[in-house]
C-alpha positions as CSV (number, residue, x, y, z in Angstrom):
1,M,2.6,6.8,26.9
2,I,1.2,8.2,23.2
3,R,4.0,11.0,23.8
4,N,6.6,8.5,24.3
5,T,5.4,6.3,21.5
6,Y,5.7,9.7,19.4
7,R,8.7,10.4,20.5
8,H,10.1,6.8,19.8
9,C,9.1,6.9,16.4
10,L,10.5,10.5,16.0
11,R,13.8,9.1,17.1
12,R,13.9,6.2,14.8
13,I,13.1,8.6,11.8
14,D,15.7,10.9,12.6
15,S,18.5,8.0,13.5
16,K,21.8,8.6,12.7
17,N,21.5,5.7,10.5
18,I,20.2,8.0,7.3
19,Q,23.0,8.7,5.0
20,K,23.6,12.0,4.3
21,P,23.4,13.5,1.0
22,V,26.5,12.6,-1.5
23,E,28.8,15.1,-3.0
24,R,29.5,14.2,-6.8
25,K,31.3,16.9,-9.5
26,G,30.9,20.1,-7.2
27,T,27.0,19.7,-6.6
28,I,24.9,18.2,-3.7
29,M,22.9,14.9,-4.9
30,S,20.1,14.6,-2.8
31,R,19.0,11.0,-2.1
32,E,15.4,9.8,-2.4
33,S,15.2,8.6,1.5
34,D,16.2,12.4,2.6
35,K,13.4,13.9,0.3
36,L,11.1,11.1,2.1
37,L,12.3,12.0,5.6
38,E,11.6,15.8,5.0
39,L,8.0,15.1,3.7
40,I,7.4,12.8,6.4
41,K,8.7,15.3,9.3
42,K,6.3,17.9,7.2
43,A,3.3,15.8,7.4
44,I,3.5,14.8,11.0
45,E,4.4,18.6,12.4
46,D,0.6,19.1,13.1
47,N,0.1,15.3,14.3
48,V,-2.3,15.1,11.2
49,V,-1.8,13.3,7.6
50,T,-4.2,14.4,5.2
51,N,-4.6,12.5,2.0
52,E,-2.8,14.5,-0.1
53,E,0.1,14.4,2.0
54,Y,0.1,10.9,2.4
55,N,0.0,10.4,-1.2
56,Q,2.9,12.7,-1.8
57,I,4.9,10.4,0.8
58,L,3.9,7.3,-0.9
59,A,4.7,9.0,-4.6
60,Q,8.3,10.2,-3.5
61,A,9.1,6.8,-2.0
62,A,7.8,5.2,-5.4
63,A,9.8,8.3,-7.4
64,D,12.9,6.2,-8.3
65,G,11.1,2.6,-9.0
66,Q,13.0,1.0,-6.2
67,E,12.3,1.1,-2.4
68,D,15.8,1.1,-0.3
69,P,15.7,-0.4,3.2
70,E,16.0,3.2,4.5
71,E,12.7,4.1,2.4
72,R,11.1,1.1,4.0
73,A,11.7,2.0,7.5
74,L,10.5,5.6,7.2
75,L,7.1,4.4,5.7
76,S,6.6,1.8,8.4
77,N,7.6,4.3,11.1
78,L,5.0,6.5,9.6
79,Q,2.3,3.8,9.5
80,E,3.2,2.8,13.3
81,L,2.5,6.6,14.1
82,I,-0.9,6.5,12.3
83,S,-1.9,3.0,13.6
84,S,-1.1,3.9,17.2
85,G,-3.2,6.7,16.8
86,T,-0.3,9.2,17.7
87,V,-0.8,10.9,14.2
88,K,-3.9,10.9,12.8
89,R,-5.0,10.8,9.0
90,V,-7.5,13.0,7.8
91,A,-9.2,13.7,4.2
């Protein structure tokens, strides 16, 4: 059951509705939600989120001064993983 929940949440985090980086003037501008997604993936690789990783994730979410729907969904999915016990939060 826990594995299924974990896979379900990862599927939601990796969903195709997350937009790709936008190209402008020959460079790729990485979106804030893409950076947030990478931080979350890195943090949950070992099924443990440290306080430092959690604070980095929250800082990235607040970096641009606004929280878009994608960022809210990513944070919600992370919280769901922590609440269900699939991912443990440690000091």
